[in-house]
N, C-alpha and C positions, 0 to 999 in steps of 0.2 A: 629028674626032679629039679625044680628051679631053686637056686640058692636065694638067700634073703636079698642080696644085692640085685639079682635079676628081677625079683618080685617088685622091689622099689622102683627100678627103671621102667618096668611095665606099667606101674601105677601112675608115674609122672608123664608118661607119653601122651602128647596132645593129639587128639583126632585131627585128621586132615581138614575136616569141615570147620574146625574152630581156629584155624591158623589165621593171622593178620596179614596186612600187605607187606610185601617185601620192599626193600629200600628202592629198588628200581621202579616198582609200581607207584610208590609214593612220589618219587621224582617226576615220573610221567604225568601223574595226576596234578601235581603242582604246576608243571609247565602248561598243561591244558587250561587250568584255572586262570593262570596269569594271562594267557592269550585271550581268553574270554573276557576277563576284566579289562584288558587293554583295549579290546574292540569296543566294549561298552563305553569305556571312558572316552575313546576317540569319537564315538557316535554322539555322546553327550556334549563334548566340546564343540563338535561341528554344528549340532543343533543350536547350542547356545550362541555360537558365533553368527549363525544364520539369522537367528531371532534378533540378535543385537543389530545386525546390519539392516534387517527389515524395519526395526524400530527407528533407526537413524534415517532410513530412506523415507519412512512415513512422516517423520518430523520435517525433513527437508521439503517434501511435497506440500505438507500442510502450511509451512512457513511461506513457501512461494505463492501458493494460491491465496492465502490470507492477506499477504502484502498487496497483491493486486486487487483483491476485493475491497480492502480499506480505501485505496486510492480511487478505485472505480466508482464507489458509492458517492464520493465527493465530486469527481469529474462529471458524472452523469447529471448532477444538479448545478454545475457551473452555469452561470448566466440566468439562474432562476431568481426572479425578483418579485415574487408574490403575484399579485394581480396585474402588475405592470407588464404589458404585452408589447405592442408595437410603438408605444410612446418612448422609444429609446433613441436618443440622438447619437450620431456618429462621434466616436472619440476624436479628440484633437491632439492628444499627446499620450505617451505611455506613462501610466501612474507609477510613482515610486511606491513599492509595496510596504516600505518601512514607515511611511508617514501615518501616524495614528491620531494626530490632532490637527485642528484648524482646516478641516476639509472645506474648501470653497466649492462654488457651483461647478467650476470647470473640472476640478478633481473628481467630484461625484459623477459627473457625466462620463469621464474617462474610466472610472472604476466600474461603472455599470456596463460600459461598452467593451471592456477588456476583462472578461472573467477568468482567463487563464493566461499565465505567463510561465516561461521556462528559462532557466539560466544554466550555463555550463559549469558554474562554480559559485562560491559564496561571495564573490566580489560585490561590494555595496550592500550586503545583506546582514552585516554584523549587528546593526541597530535593530534588526528584526529578531535577534537572538539566535541567528543561524551561524554557528561556529564549528570548527573542527570537521568541515565537510571533506569526505574522502575524495581523492583525485579521480576515482572511478564513478563519481556520483554527479548527476545533474540535480537541479533544484526545481521542484514543481510548485507553483502557486495557484491556488484555486479560490475563487470568490463566488459567493451566492448568498441569497437570503435563506434563513432557516426555514425548513419545510413546515414547521409548526409555528403558529402565531404566538406572540407573547401572552402568557396566561394559560396556555394549554400544553406546555412542554415540561421538561424536567426542571428541577429546582434551579440548576445552574443557569439555564437559559432565562428563566423567569427573573432571576436576581441580577442578571448581567446589566451593568450600567454603561456599557459602551454604545457604539453606533447601532441604530435601528433604522429600518426603512418602513415608511408608511405610504401606501398607495391610495390615491383618491378614488372613491367609487361614485363621485358625482356624475349625474347624467347631463348636467348643464355644461356644455363645453365652454371653457374659458373662465368658469367660475373660480376654480382653484388650480394650483399647480398640480401636474399629474402625480408627483410623488415628493416626499420629503425624506431626507436622510439626516438624522439628528440624534442627539443624546437625551434631550429633555423636552423639546417642543414638537408636539405632534397634533396639529390642528385640523387635519384633513378628515372629511366626513364620507359617509356612505350614501348611495342612492341620490335622490334629488337634493340639490343644495342651492342656496342663494346667499349673497353676501350679507343680507340683513336678517337671515334666519338665526335663531339661537343655536349655539353649539352645546349639545348635551352629551354626557358621556356615552349614552346609548347610540348617539349619532356618529361617534368617531370611528373612523376606519381602523381595522386591526393593524398592528405593526409586527415586524419580524426582525430578529437579530441579523446583522450583517456578519456573515461568516467569511473568514480569511484564514487559510491554512497553507503552510509550507511543508513539503515533504523532501527529505534528503537522507543521505547516509553519513554516519559518523561512528567512531569506535565507542563502545559502551561496555561497562562492567569490568570485572577483574577475574581472569585476564581479559584484555580488551578483545571484543568481538565486533565485527562490522554489523551495524544495526540500522534498521529503518527508523528514522526519527521524524517527529512532527512538532511544529511550532504553530500555535493557534492564537488568534486574537480573542482576548478575554478581558472584559471590563475596560475596553478602550486601549489596551496595551497587549503586546505579545507576551504570553506566559513562558515559563521555563520549558525547554525542549522535553518532549516525551519520548522515551524509547518504546518502540512498538514491536518490531519483529527482529529477532537475532538471526545472524547468518546471511543477511542480504549483503552481498559483496560488491555488486555493481548495479547501477540504476541509470537508465537512459530514457529520455522523453523525446518524442517526435510529434510535432503539431500538424494536424491535418487542415490544410488551407483550402477554402472555397475561392478559387482564383478565376473561375470562368462563370460568366453570366449566361443568360439565355442565348442560344444559337452560338455558343462558343466565344462570345464577345467578352472583353475584359470587364471586371467588376466596376460598377459605377452606382451613383445614387438612384438612377432609374432602372438599373439592371443589377440587382443585388446578389444574383447567384441562385442556386437551387438547393443549397443546404448540404450538398455532398462534397466530400474532400477530393479535390483534383490533384493534390500533391501533398507530400509529407516532408517536413523540414525540421531538422534539429538546430536549435539556437546555439551557436558556438561563438568564440571570440573572433574567429575569422569570418563567419557568416552570421552575424547577430540578427535576431528577429526585429524587424522594424515595425512601425505603426501599422502599415498596411497588412503585414503578416498577422499581427496579434488581433487586429480588428476583424479578421476573416477566419478565425479558428472555429471549426465546426466538429472536430474530432481530435482525439489524442491517442497515440500509441505509447504503451508503457512496456518497458523491458526490465526485468530484474534477473540477475545472476545470483542464485542462492547456493550456499555451501552448508555442509554439515557443521555443527558446532564442535564435534568430536572427530578426530582423525581416525582413519581406518588403518590398522596395522598391516603392513605389507603391501599397501596400495600407493601408487604414485599417479597423480593426475597429469597426464600428458596431453590432454585435449585442449583445443582452442575453441573459443566460443564467439558467436556473432550476435550482437545486440543491435539489430537494425543495421545501420551503417557503421557501427563501431565494432572492431575486432578486438577480442581479449586474448592475450597470449596465454599459453599453458603455464600453470602455477608451479608445477613440479613439486607438489607437496602431497600429503596423505589425505586431503579432504575431497570428498566427492561433491560434485556440483551439478546444477541443472539450470537451464534458462527457461523462464516463464514470460509470456507476453500476452497482451490483449489490446484490442482497439476499442476505444470508448467513444461513443457519439455524444456530443453535447446536445441534448434533446431540445433545450430551449432556444439557443442561438441558431441551430440548424433548422428547427421547426419554423422559426420566423421567416426563413428564406425560402421555404418550400413554395413552389409555384403550383397553384391549384390546377 
């Protein structure tokens, strides 16, 4: 017979099926949970880091392509002067890009005949508003007429009080000058004209804004980041520099020259070439581009070295980069970089040289 103490012990005994985890089992479970959580956290961090690098790479690619597209759009139109076609005289001197007033007949002829200029630095360009140019940057100047006539474009173009070009549409040869570049006086007419015929507003030829833009690199923002900049002729003067694309670290320009005429003979008035680039030249202090070079530009090669605006942890850029004939040494920093390049044909100047 069981004593009262034995009866109480029997009543308090816990069945085996109701027992909890032992200390060892709890510790093993905790270790397994920590390992699983660590693996998940590592996976999450790796995915986040990969997504972050992909986002930075996408921005780098977008900046590189967009910077070339911006300049390409202008270069393609270089030498477009509206309805003016073959009535373009050969330039006699290289026009100073910073002259914004007092354009005489000779300057206008030179301006039309040399739609593209390239410079190895900002020497002589301060009065254009081009300052702070990076040592790794060339300066590209592009000139052309606006592709939209005055009165049919955006408000800024319609209200611009600067230089405009008007091309005569008269069919009577010698009746009028072939074109006028002015700020206020635009007397040229369309179709058939005579000196004694009345000049009505409906008879006047349309006019287009003279576009002049300079592209270069300078530091911009806080902290300073190398940036593609643009200075543009607005209302007869160069406006404040515009920051366009961040992260453009180096910029090089090579001009494609049409140096050979028909049958491989040198360029001349009677043998103007075929519109194809026979050689490419970068304008430098040691090998500056002379009048004959700039008068025969039919293409432009553009090179940009673009870097991320945010450094990558644990990465060191040991690569060297080649921008045409220019070698760029390794930066030895944490920014990833890529070279973008394109060759742009000057449709109008080269088209005028094409031999049927």
